[in-house]
Phi, psi and omega in degrees: 000141185242148177231127176253136182215155173278129179243354177204129177211106185296324181295319185256011176058038175265120181223056183261068184210160169250094185294334178298319179295316182292313180295325176294320177302309181301315180300318182293341177266009174091008178281146180278090183219144177277126177286126187202158171274337183268130178287124177299150181299335182289336182291130178254321181206142181228134177244150171226157176234130183241137170280109185294328179293322182259347180067035182238149174289126181245343180195160176200158177211160180222148169251131181230165166241119177231135180051034178078008182241150174285136184224133167283103190284313186213143174207119180212147180227135175306141185306314183289353179253001179288149183088001178261004178071017176292316179298320178295322178297316178292320176304312182295325177298317179297314180296316179302316180295317178300316178298317180301326180275001174100009180289142173257353178202162176219148184243163173201160169247111190248128172286333180233075183299332181300325177301314184284328182300328179292346179251019173095005176281157175219154182281146175240138175306124183305324181293338181253007184263158176291166182277078181252359180224165177248022184304320183299338181274349185275137180291343180269350184301124181063018173246297175241356181229125184233064183287156178242149172273125183233161185213146175230131177258135180274000000 
């Protein structure tokens, strides 16, 4: 059995999280994130999903504001829990929250854009996209990592 919960919400002053655990989880899944105890200012809301039987973190997602835009900042699921629609549930929570806050669109920098395209996202030419990622600063960019800037319109 799985439980999804909000562990950080800047609007409602919910700060029930160990960000070191969350940032380490994202990093271990290959996301370009700085492992830290401090929640970055861009983070607006963070969700986590725990396997209650095993007591382990199996997935997490974040809603951020970058360059004045709503961004699905991070979304990761433990390999052995993929295919159970946990990622889709967290994806939907991020989108619902962005819409609730008045967003007419949401952006992301995706390592696996094909996953998002099945849910109505589309790629934007990086040269014409807003500054929502730091990929250009990474030594792996366009060598072993080929992320796409994607957008979904509500």
